[in-house]
Every structure is written in C-alpha cells, then in structure tokens.
VOPAGU-2260 file (C-alpha; in pm, 1 decimal, decimal comma):
REM VOPAGU-2260
SITE   aa  ch    i         X         Y         Z
SITE  MET   A    0  -14019,6   -5785,8   14459,3
SITE  GLN   A    1  -13983,1   -5478,7   14679,6
SITE  SER   A    2  -13993,4   -5446,8   15056,9
SITE  GLY   A    3  -14292,2   -5306,2   15236,5
SITE  PHE   A    4  -14260,3   -4998,8   15454,0
SITE  ALA   A    5  -14193,9   -4934,7   15818,3
SITE  LEU   A    6  -14351,8   -4677,8   16046,0
SITE  LEU   A    7  -14141,9   -4480,9   16294,0
SITE  PRO   A    8  -14215,1   -4723,0   16582,5
SITE  ASN   A    9  -14082,2   -5009,0   16363,0
SITE  VAL   A   10  -13774,5   -4804,3   16270,6
SITE  GLU   A   11  -13704,2   -4728,5   16637,2
SITE  LEU   A   12  -13709,0   -5102,6   16711,9
SITE  ILE   A   13  -13486,4   -5174,5   16409,9
SITE  HIS   A   14  -13242,8   -4906,8   16531,7
SITE  GLU   A   15  -13242,5   -5069,5   16875,5
SITE  ARG   A   16  -13143,6   -5403,5   16718,3
SITE  TYR   A   17  -12877,6   -5218,4   16517,4
SITE  ARG   A   18  -12732,4   -5059,5   16835,9
SITE  GLU   A   19  -12719,6   -5407,9   16992,8
SITE  GLY   A   20  -12524,1   -5538,7   16692,0
SITE  ALA   A   21  -12806,8   -5777,7   16601,8
SITE  LEU   A   22  -12838,5   -5670,1   16236,0
SITE  VAL   A   23  -12619,9   -5909,7   16038,2
SITE  ARG   A   24  -12654,9   -5940,8   15661,0
SITE  GLU   A   25  -12430,9   -6137,0   15426,5
SITE  GLY   A   26  -12251,5   -5898,9   15188,9
SITE  PHE   A   27  -12337,6   -5576,4   15372,6
SITE  ARG   A   28  -12203,8   -5418,3   15689,7
SITE  PHE   A   29  -12420,3   -5173,5   15883,1
SITE  GLU   A   30  -12192,8   -4880,5   15973,6
SITE  PRO   A   31  -12163,4   -4867,3   16353,7
SITE  GLY   A   32  -12246,5   -4570,7   16576,5
SITE  LEU   A   33  -12524,0   -4401,6   16376,0
SITE  SER   A   34  -12787,0   -4194,6   16554,1
SITE  LEU   A   35  -13148,7   -4275,6   16476,0
SITE  SER   A   36  -13175,9   -3992,0   16222,9
SITE  ASP   A   37  -12846,8   -4091,8   16052,0
SITE  PHE   A   38  -12955,0   -4457,2   16051,4
SITE  ILE   A   39  -13280,3   -4358,7   15878,9
SITE  ALA   A   40  -13097,2   -4141,1   15624,7
SITE  ALA   A   41  -12861,2   -4428,2   15538,7
SITE  HIS   A   42  -13106,0   -4718,3   15523,8
SITE  PHE   A   43  -13456,3   -4589,5   15446,6
SITE  ASP   A   44  -13635,7   -4372,3   15197,2
SITE  VAL   A   45  -13894,4   -4140,4   15354,1
SITE  SER   A   46  -14235,1   -4094,9   15195,8
SITE  THR   A   47  -14577,1   -3972,4   15301,4
SITE  HIS   A   48  -14921,3   -4113,0   15244,7
SITE  GLY   A   49  -15185,3   -3876,3   15377,3
SITE  ARG   A   50  -15099,7   -3817,9   15742,3
SITE  LEU   A   51  -14859,9   -4112,5   15761,2
SITE  THR   A   52  -14484,8   -4088,8   15725,4
SITE  LEU   A   53  -14358,2   -4412,2   15572,9
SITE  TYR   A   54  -14005,5   -4552,9   15585,3
SITE  PRO   A   55  -13949,3   -4804,6   15303,5
SITE  PRO   A   56  -13619,3   -4988,9   15354,9
SITE  ARG   A   57  -13371,3   -4933,7   15076,4
SITE  SER   A   58  -13258,2   -5216,1   14852,6
SITE  LEU   A   59  -12898,9   -5304,2   14779,0
SITE  GLY   A   60  -12772,3   -5239,1   14430,8
SITE  PRO   A   61  -12522,2   -5441,1   14228,1
SITE  THR   A   62  -12225,8   -5266,0   14394,6
SITE  GLY   A   63  -12349,6   -5358,1   14743,5
SITE  GLN   A   64  -12461,3   -5006,3   14833,8
SITE  PRO   A   65  -12815,8   -4899,2   14928,9
SITE  ILE   A   66  -13018,2   -4743,7   14646,8
SITE  ALA   A   67  -13217,0   -4428,4   14726,5
SITE  VAL   A   68  -13537,0   -4392,9   14526,3
SITE  PRO   A   69  -13564,1   -4036,4   14390,0
SITE  PRO   A   70  -13829,0   -3818,4   14557,5
SITE  SER   A   71  -14158,0   -3794,8   14367,4
SITE  ASP   A   72  -14530,5   -3742,5   14415,2
SITE  ASP   A   73  -14587,5   -4119,3   14423,0
SITE  TYR   A   74  -14294,7   -4297,0   14587,8
SITE  PHE   A   75  -14422,2   -4650,2   14524,0
SITE  GLU   A   76  -14492,7   -4583,4   14157,3
SITE  THR   A   77  -14143,6   -4437,2   14113,0
SITE  ARG   A   78  -13981,5   -4728,3   14296,8
SITE  ALA   A   79  -14172,9   -4981,6   14087,4
SITE  ALA   A   80  -14070,8   -4806,6   13764,4
SITE  LEU   A   81  -13705,7   -4800,9   13875,5
SITE  PHE   A   82  -13680,5   -5162,4   13985,6
SITE  ASP   A   83  -13937,5   -5332,4   13760,0
SITE  GLY   A   84  -13775,5   -5171,2   13455,3
SITE  ASN   A   85  -13426,5   -5272,5   13570,9
SITE  LEU   A   86  -13457,9   -5615,2   13732,9
SITE  TRP   A   87  -13077,6   -5653,3   13758,3
SITE  LEU   A   88  -13055,6   -5340,7   13978,0
SITE  ASN   A   89  -13230,2   -5465,0   14294,2
SITE  ARG   A   90  -13042,0   -5724,5   14499,3
SITE  GLY   A   91  -13304,6   -5719,4   14772,7
SITE  CYS   A   92  -13405,8   -5527,0   15079,4
SITE  LEU   A   93  -13126,8   -5432,0   15319,7
SITE  PHE   A   94  -13291,7   -5653,0   15577,5
SITE  LEU   A   95  -13276,7   -5975,6   15378,1
SITE  SER   A   96  -13018,2   -6217,0   15513,3
SITE  CYS   A   97  -12836,8   -6222,5   15177,6
SITE  SER   A   98  -12854,4   -6070,4   14831,5
SITE  ARG   A   99  -13066,6   -6190,0   14544,3
SITE  PRO   A  100  -12896,1   -6269,1   14211,4
SITE  PRO   A  101  -12893,3   -6014,5   13925,6
SITE  TRP   A  102  -13179,5   -6188,3   13744,9
SITE  PRO   A  103  -13485,4   -6317,2   13937,7
SITE  GLU   A  104  -13510,4   -6634,4   13728,8
SITE  GLU   A  105  -13162,7   -6733,3   13857,2
SITE  ASP   A  106  -13283,0   -6724,6   14219,0
SITE  ALA   A  107  -13267,8   -7081,9   14344,2
SITE  ARG   A  108  -13169,7   -6995,2   14701,2
SITE  GLN   A  109  -13429,2   -7106,3   14956,5
SITE  ASP   A  110  -13259,2   -7000,2   15281,0
SITE  ARG   A  111  -13296,7   -6623,4   15231,6
SITE  ARG   A  112  -13500,6   -6465,3   15510,9
SITE  CYS   A  113  -13588,3   -6135,0   15672,9
SITE  ILE   A  114  -13340,4   -6060,3   15953,6
SITE  LEU   A  115  -13614,3   -5855,1   16125,2
SITE  HIS   A  116  -13865,5   -6141,1   16138,0
SITE  ASP   A  117  -14031,1   -6206,6   16470,4
SITE  ASP   A  118  -14281,9   -6490,1   16514,3
SITE  ALA   A  119  -14507,3   -6254,9   16715,5
SITE  ALA   A  120  -14506,9   -5988,3   16440,8
SITE  GLY   A  121  -14865,9   -6070,6   16346,4
SITE  ASP   A  122  -14981,6   -5998,8   16701,4
SITE  ARG   A  123  -14784,7   -5688,5   16799,6
SITE  LEU   A  124  -14575,4   -5411,2   16653,7
SITE  GLY   A  125  -14218,1   -5521,6   16609,5
SITE  ALA   A  126  -13905,9   -5442,0   16411,4
SITE  LYS   A  127  -14035,9   -5611,4   16095,0
SITE  PRO   A  128  -14175,1   -5337,5   15868,8
SITE  ILE   A  129  -14551,3   -5328,3   15901,5
SITE  ASP   A  130  -14623,2   -5348,2   15530,1
SITE  CYS   A  131  -14404,4   -5658,1   15498,4
SITE  LEU   A  132  -14671,0   -5828,4   15708,3
SITE  PHE   A  133  -14955,6   -5691,5   15496,7
SITE  LEU   A  134  -14804,0   -5797,4   15162,5
SITE  THR   A  135  -14785,2   -6173,9   15180,7
SITE  CYS   A  136  -14575,4   -6390,7   14954,2
SITE  ASP   A  137  -14755,7   -6672,3   14774,5
SITE  ARG   A  138  -14424,9   -6818,3   14653,4
SITE  PRO   A  139  -14066,8   -6682,3   14624,5
SITE  SER   A  140  -14052,7   -6347,3   14441,6
SITE  GLN   A  141  -14433,1   -6330,3   14406,7
SITE  ILE   A  142  -14639,8   -6093,9   14621,7
SITE  ARG   A  143  -15015,2   -6108,9   14667,2
SITE  GLU   A  144  -15114,2   -5742,6   14677,3
SITE  PRO   A  145  -15433,0   -5620,2   14841,4
SITE  SER   A  146  -15694,2   -5431,9   14641,8
SITE  PRO   A  147  -15664,3   -5051,0   14628,1
SITE  GLU   A  148  -15981,4   -5023,6   14839,6
SITE  LEU   A  149  -15841,6   -5250,4   15108,9
SITE  SER   A  150  -15508,3   -5065,3   15098,9
SITE  GLU   A  151  -15676,2   -4726,0   15146,2
SITE  ALA   A  152  -15888,3   -4856,2   15435,0
SITE  TRP   A  153  -15573,2   -4997,3   15594,3
SITE  PHE   A  154  -15379,6   -4669,9   15549,5
SITE  ALA   A  155  -15669,3   -4477,6   15706,6
SITE  ALA   A  156  -15677,2   -4716,1   16004,4
SITE  LEU   A  157  -15301,4   -4679,9   16049,0
SITE  ALA   A  158  -15326,3   -4299,3   16037,8
SITE  ARG   A  159  -15595,7   -4302,0   16308,4
SITE  ALA   A  160  -15407,8   -4549,3   16527,6
SITE  LEU   A  161  -15058,2   -4405,4   16492,4
SITE  PRO   A  162  -15034,7   -4027,1   16505,3
SITE  ARG   A  163  -14758,4   -3863,2   16306,1
SITE  ARG   A  164  -14430,5   -3840,0   16496,2
SITE  ARG   A  165  -14116,1   -3648,8   16417,1
SITE  ILE   A  166  -13775,4   -3810,7   16383,0
SITE  PRO   A  167  -13564,3   -3739,7   16694,1
SITE  ARG   A  168  -13245,8   -3546,0   16624,5
C-alpha cells in the first residue's frame, strides 16, 4: 500500500505542523529547522500530472531512511514496480504513526494511523495529502482505487481549481 499525493497547499500545511513540532512518528525523527523547499526535498518526491505538480510523501525503508522513487515518465507506475516487487522494502509512508513490518502478512498492528489526519479533511483542504482522501481503504493494507476515467476527471478538476504554484525558496 502506498501513500497518496499532496498538493503544494497540503505541503505548506504539513510544513507548518513540522515547524510547530507537531510531526511525531515512532522510529523516525524529522530533522528540525528545514525551510519549506528543504523539507520537500527530504520528505517528498515531486511528480507532474498534466498541469498539476504532485508531492507524494516518501516511504521509510528498512534502515529507517526515506526512499526516493527514481524520476521517470510515470511516477506512480515506477513507484508501484519498486514497492510491489519488493514488499519488504516499504515500511510505510513517513506520515504513518509507526512503521509497518517487513512483510505485509505479518502486520497485526491495529493502532497505526496517519499523523496528518484531520476529521474535517473531507470538507476542506488540510495537511492530509489530498489523494489519501480519494483512495479509501476497505480494510488494512487494501485500497479501493477509482477507475481511470474517474481519476482523470478528478485530476482535471484539481488542475482547474488549483493553479500551478512554484515552491518558495
């Protein structure tokens, strides 16, 4: 299971929580004092989809360090090939409260949660990555994915609603 993606407004809110010291994850320490651009470089991959710039959160690897997905023409296809072909590699999104075990079938922990969750996230833009709201879990480690047609319509609506913005330096 991979994380969704954030848009720059989500990332700005995540960075605000980070600056406040509110990002706490078991087994990983967010390095203090990073600017927004350094925070993005350390914790997100950057991809484009049409006019949208997407910020998928990185996952932690077995050594406890974030894994950067190599750049490619299709980020999500590359990420799926990397993690689906190497299930032991992905210990979960950086914004999970704690790591997943090396093998998904060993995952009996029920208290794992998104540290960015906000009960109002379905009603307004918040820190929780927008695509984490769109991909809904039916049961632990299972994601119900929308159809390609619905995904494309959703991407187009996002592009119209949220114009492309540059990362502040």
